[in-house]
C-alpha positions in Angstrom: 30.9 -100.5 -43.0 30.3 -96.8 -42.2 26.5 -97.1 -42.8 26.4 -100.1 -40.5 28.0 -98.3 -37.6 24.8 -96.4 -37.1 22.5 -99.5 -37.3 21.0 -101.0 -34.3 23.0 -104.0 -32.8 19.9 -106.2 -33.1 19.8 -105.7 -36.9 20.3 -109.1 -38.6 22.9 -107.6 -41.0 24.9 -106.3 -38.1 24.5 -109.6 -36.2 26.0 -111.4 -39.2 29.2 -109.4 -39.1 32.3 -111.4 -38.0 33.3 -108.7 -35.5 29.9 -108.9 -33.8 30.0 -112.7 -33.8 32.9 -112.5 -31.3 30.6 -110.8 -28.7 28.9 -113.0 -26.1 25.3 -113.9 -26.7 22.6 -112.2 -24.5 20.4 -115.0 -23.2 17.4 -112.6 -23.0 17.5 -111.5 -26.6 19.7 -114.0 -28.4 21.8 -111.2 -29.9 25.6 -110.9 -29.8 26.4 -107.9 -27.5 29.5 -106.4 -26.0 28.3 -107.0 -22.4 25.2 -108.6 -20.8 22.4 -106.1 -20.4 23.8 -103.8 -23.2 20.4 -103.4 -24.9 18.5 -102.7 -21.7 21.1 -100.3 -20.2 21.9 -98.4 -23.5 18.3 -97.7 -24.5 18.4 -95.6 -27.8 22.2 -96.0 -28.2 22.5 -99.7 -29.1 24.3 -99.1 -32.4 27.2 -101.0 -33.7 29.4 -98.0 -33.4 28.6 -97.8 -29.7 29.2 -101.5 -29.2 32.7 -101.2 -30.8 33.9 -98.5 -28.5 36.6 -99.4 -25.9 34.0 -98.5 -23.2 30.6 -99.1 -24.7 28.8 -98.5 -21.4 29.6 -94.7 -21.7 27.8 -92.6 -24.2 28.7 -89.1 -23.3 31.5 -87.7 -25.5 32.7 -85.4 -22.7 33.2 -88.4 -20.4 36.9 -88.8 -19.8 36.6 -92.6 -20.2 36.0 -92.0 -24.0 38.8 -89.5 -24.6 41.6 -90.6 -26.8 44.9 -91.2 -25.1 46.5 -88.2 -26.9 43.8 -85.7 -25.8 45.2 -84.1 -22.7 43.0 -83.3 -19.8 45.4 -80.9 -18.2 48.9 -79.3 -18.3 52.1 -80.8 -17.1 55.8 -80.1 -17.5 58.8 -82.3 -16.9 62.4 -81.1 -16.5 65.5 -83.1 -15.8 69.2 -82.7 -15.4 71.4 -85.6 -16.5 75.0 -85.9 -15.6 77.6 -88.5 -16.7 81.2 -88.6 -15.6 83.6 -91.2 -16.9 87.2 -91.7 -15.9 89.4 -94.2 -17.8 92.6 -95.5 -16.3 95.4 -97.6 -17.8 95.0 -101.3 -18.4 91.2 -100.9 -19.3 90.1 -99.9 -15.8 87.3 -97.3 -15.9 84.7 -95.7 -13.6 81.3 -94.4 -14.7 78.9 -92.4 -12.6 75.6 -91.2 -13.8 72.8 -89.3 -12.1 69.4 -88.0 -13.2 67.6 -85.3 -11.3 63.9 -85.2 -12.2 61.5 -82.3 -11.6 57.8 -82.3 -12.5 55.3 -79.5 -12.1 
């Protein structure tokens, strides 16, 4: 499979893959592609690997659309204070008060 990721989407061996068969068919070329116009828009980058990306229309690795969810793009901090007070009375009567004070930088 690794070798096929670098093959062109129009390659017959790539077109025969079950995952590619789920793509819609481009009426202009007859190939299964991730979106209509993929081959004309993505000139030179129409590989199977590009087609399987979550956002195949973007090729630039630095583009924030292609970053993994765990790759942070900035810095953030979150602090909170949580309080809970509970008072129990006789015969099963009780009161519970809870409060959360959030603070984000």
